[in-house]
C-alpha positions as CSV (number, residue, x, y, z in Angstrom):
1,M,-0.1,0.3,0.2
2,T,1.4,3.5,-0.6
3,S,-0.4,7.1,0.0
4,N,0.9,10.3,-1.2
5,G,-0.5,11.4,1.9
6,G,-0.7,15.1,3.5
7,S,-2.2,18.4,1.7
8,G,-1.1,18.9,-1.7
9,T,1.0,21.9,-0.6
10,S,3.2,22.5,2.4
11,T,1.4,25.8,4.9
12,G,3.0,27.6,6.8
13,T,6.6,28.6,6.9
14,P,9.6,26.4,8.7
15,P,9.2,28.2,12.3
16,G,13.3,28.9,12.2
17,F,15.9,28.4,14.0
18,G,16.1,31.3,16.1
19,T,18.0,30.8,19.5
20,P,16.8,27.7,21.3
21,T,16.7,26.8,25.0
22,Y,18.1,23.4,25.4
23,E,17.7,20.9,28.0
24,G,19.9,17.6,28.7
25,M,23.5,17.4,28.8
26,G,26.4,15.1,29.4
27,S,28.6,12.8,27.6
28,S,29.5,9.1,27.7
29,M,31.7,6.7,26.3
30,E,28.9,4.1,26.0
31,R,28.4,2.0,22.8
32,Y,24.6,2.4,22.9
33,A,24.0,5.3,25.2
34,K,20.8,7.1,25.1
35,T,19.4,9.9,26.7
36,P,16.1,12.0,26.2
37,V,17.0,15.5,25.5
38,R,14.7,18.8,25.2
39,R,14.8,21.6,22.7
40,N,12.4,24.6,23.2
41,G,10.2,22.1,25.4
42,G,10.0,19.4,22.5
43,E,10.9,16.0,23.5
44,Y,13.5,14.0,21.5
45,L,15.9,11.1,22.1
46,F,19.7,10.9,21.8
47,M,21.1,7.9,20.6
48,A,25.4,7.3,20.9
49,N,23.9,4.3,18.3
50,G,27.4,2.4,17.9
51,W,25.6,-0.5,16.0
52,G,28.3,-1.4,13.4
53,P,30.2,-4.7,13.4
54,G,33.5,-2.9,13.4
55,F,32.9,-0.2,15.8
56,T,36.1,-0.1,18.3
57,S,35.1,3.1,20.5
58,Q,33.3,6.2,20.6
59,T,32.9,9.7,22.9
60,V,29.9,11.5,22.4
61,S,28.6,14.6,24.3
62,W,25.4,16.9,23.8
63,E,23.1,19.7,24.8
64,G,19.7,19.5,24.0
65,T,19.5,18.5,20.3
66,S,23.3,19.5,19.8
67,F,25.5,17.0,20.2
68,T,29.4,16.4,19.2
69,V,31.4,13.2,18.1
70,D,34.6,14.1,20.1
71,T,36.3,11.0,18.9
72,M,35.5,7.8,16.9
73,E,37.0,4.9,15.9
74,G,35.9,2.2,13.8
75,K,35.8,0.5,10.3
76,Q,32.9,-0.7,7.6
77,G,31.9,-4.3,7.9
78,S,31.8,-7.2,5.6
79,N,28.4,-5.7,4.5
80,Y,29.8,-2.5,4.1
81,E,27.5,-1.3,7.2
82,P,29.1,1.7,9.4
83,A,30.4,1.5,12.2
84,S,28.8,4.3,13.9
85,Y,25.6,6.5,13.3
86,P,25.3,8.5,16.7
87,T,21.4,10.3,15.8
88,V,19.1,12.2,18.1
89,F,15.2,11.9,16.8
90,C,11.9,12.5,17.5
91,G,9.4,9.5,17.2
92,Y,9.5,5.7,17.6
93,Y,13.0,4.6,15.9
94,S,14.9,1.8,16.4
95,D,13.8,0.3,19.3
96,S,13.1,3.7,21.5
97,M,10.8,6.4,21.5
98,S,11.5,9.3,22.0
99,G,8.9,12.1,24.8
100,T,6.0,14.0,22.9
101,C,6.8,15.5,19.9
102,G,4.1,14.6,17.4
103,L,5.0,11.9,15.8
104,P,4.6,9.1,15.0
105,K,1.1,10.6,12.8
106,A,-0.3,9.9,9.8
107,T,0.4,11.3,6.4
108,A,-3.2,12.0,5.6
109,D,-3.4,13.9,9.1
110,I,0.2,16.0,8.2
111,H,-0.7,19.5,6.8
112,S,3.5,20.2,7.1
113,L,6.1,18.4,8.7
114,Y,9.0,21.0,9.2
115,T,12.6,20.2,10.2
116,G,15.7,22.4,10.5
117,W,19.4,20.9,10.9
118,K,22.8,22.4,10.9
119,W,25.8,20.9,11.5
120,Q,29.8,21.3,10.8
121,P,32.4,19.2,9.8
122,N,35.3,21.1,11.8
123,G,37.7,19.6,9.9
124,N,36.1,16.1,9.1
125,A,36.8,14.9,5.5
126,G,36.4,10.9,5.7
127,Q,33.7,8.8,5.1
128,Y,30.9,9.4,6.5
129,N,26.9,11.1,5.8
130,A,25.1,13.6,7.2
131,A,21.8,11.9,6.7
132,Y,18.4,12.4,7.8
133,D,16.9,8.7,8.4
134,I,12.3,9.0,8.5
135,W,11.3,5.5,9.1
136,I,7.6,4.9,7.6
137,S,4.9,2.6,8.7
138,R,1.8,0.7,7.5
139,D,-0.2,1.7,11.0
140,G,2.2,4.4,13.3
141,T,3.9,1.1,15.3
142,L,7.2,0.1,15.4
143,A,5.8,-3.7,14.3
144,G,4.3,-2.1,11.2
145,H,7.7,0.0,10.3
146,S,7.4,-0.8,6.0
147,G,10.0,1.4,5.1
148,F,13.1,3.8,4.8
149,L,13.0,7.4,3.2
150,M,16.8,9.2,4.1
151,V,17.9,12.6,2.9
152,W,21.4,12.9,2.5
153,L,23.3,16.6,2.8
154,R,26.6,14.8,2.3
155,D,27.6,12.3,0.5
156,P,31.0,10.8,1.5
157,P,34.0,9.9,-0.6
158,G,34.4,6.5,-1.3
159,Q,30.9,5.1,0.4
160,Q,27.3,5.5,-1.1
161,P,23.4,4.7,0.1
162,A,21.9,1.3,-0.4
163,G,20.9,-0.1,-4.0
164,S,21.3,2.3,-7.0
165,V,21.1,5.4,-8.5
166,K,17.4,6.0,-10.2
167,V,16.7,9.6,-11.1
168,Q,19.6,12.2,-11.2
169,N,19.3,16.3,-10.8
170,V,15.7,16.3,-9.3
171,A,14.6,19.3,-8.3
172,V,11.9,18.9,-4.9
173,P,9.6,21.3,-5.0
174,G,10.1,24.0,-2.3
175,V,13.7,22.3,-1.3
176,P,16.4,23.9,-2.3
177,G,19.1,22.5,-4.1
178,M,19.2,18.9,-6.7
179,W,18.8,15.4,-6.0
180,N,20.0,12.1,-6.7
181,I,17.0,9.6,-5.4
182,W,19.1,6.1,-4.6
183,V,16.8,3.3,-4.4
184,G,17.5,-0.1,-2.9
185,T,16.3,-2.3,0.4
186,I,17.7,-2.8,3.8
187,G,16.5,-5.7,6.2
188,G,14.3,-6.2,3.6
189,K,12.1,-3.3,3.3
190,P,12.3,-0.6,0.7
191,Y,14.9,2.1,1.1
192,V,14.6,5.7,-1.0
193,A,17.3,8.5,-0.2
194,Y,17.6,11.8,-1.6
195,V,21.2,12.1,-2.0
196,R,23.5,15.1,-2.9
197,P,25.9,15.1,-5.3
198,E,29.4,14.3,-4.0
199,G,31.6,17.6,-3.1
200,Q,28.0,19.5,-2.9
201,D,27.7,19.4,0.9
202,V,24.7,21.4,2.9
203,Y,25.6,22.4,6.3
204,E,22.3,24.0,7.0
205,L,18.8,23.0,5.5
206,E,14.5,23.4,6.6
207,F,12.3,21.5,5.0
208,D,8.9,20.3,4.9
209,V,9.7,16.3,5.2
210,M,5.9,16.2,2.9
211,A,7.6,17.4,0.0
212,F,10.1,14.4,-0.4
213,W,7.4,12.3,0.6
214,R,5.3,13.9,-2.1
215,D,7.6,13.6,-4.6
216,A,9.0,9.8,-4.0
217,S,5.2,8.6,-4.0
218,S,5.1,10.5,-7.2
219,R,7.6,8.0,-9.2
220,P,7.0,4.9,-9.8
221,T,10.3,3.3,-9.0
222,T,10.7,5.3,-5.7
223,T,7.9,5.1,-3.5
224,V,7.7,3.6,0.2
225,P,5.0,1.5,1.9
226,G,3.3,2.8,4.3
227,S,0.9,5.7,5.6
228,Y,2.0,7.2,8.8
229,I,5.4,8.9,9.3
230,L,7.0,6.8,12.4
231,S,9.9,9.4,13.2
232,V,12.8,12.0,11.7
233,A,16.4,11.4,12.9
234,V,19.4,13.2,12.2
235,G,23.4,12.2,12.5
236,F,26.0,10.8,10.9
237,E,26.8,7.3,9.5
238,I,30.3,7.3,10.0
239,W,32.0,4.2,8.2
240,N,35.8,4.7,9.2
241,G,37.5,6.6,11.6
242,P,39.0,8.2,13.1
243,I,37.0,11.2,13.3
244,T,37.1,14.2,15.9
245,N,34.9,17.2,16.7
246,L,32.0,16.3,14.6
247,E,29.2,18.6,15.4
248,S,25.5,18.8,15.2
249,S,25.0,22.2,15.6
250,D,21.1,22.3,16.0
251,F,18.1,20.0,15.1
252,Y,14.4,20.4,15.1
253,V,10.9,19.0,14.0
254,E,7.7,20.9,14.2
255,V,4.5,18.4,13.2
256,K,0.6,20.0,11.9
């Protein structure tokens, strides 16, 4: 089952980054550290997420929805898995649920799902992406998780999304820049990634997630089955270290 969902055009405008109030701060060397955080009262969850088989070690620090990969060591797995994907998210993601943030929600009931993310490489030029990971569900539950929609703001040298390129140089209505669309499967579930061309990294972006959802749903080769947005996550898939001081400066989600 596929669904275009939501309104035909975005409503309103992004709230903007501004000067947010953060709650929750700390640091950890634990591979799977998790902690609730807040931004302007909105509830999110941060995960260190050193899930890959080639993971060695990692130190992360956070304040609200901003976080820094202070150090990371590891290498890609035998099936090209990243060593780590430190991330912060709204909704139901992986095996965890954030606090109240507006997700999960049926696409038919979403008028806009604005998000913004700022990050800085701080000299890191290696094999990591900067990516949104948006989980789709048939029924709004993790058991109903039916596919992945990703947006890569950085395509690293020597690595690529799952699958293969289906469409190149796509303009998504309401979103700046041009995108290449990759299609494949992860864990047997459909995967669609909108990817900035290599060498054209974007360090700050605000957009309506539904713009990508509608664009993907309009193309017969790029649809993701499901009718709920389960979660919106951002972070860095890191294939190979070392990484030092890789920074996610700010992130928000606003669901209407």
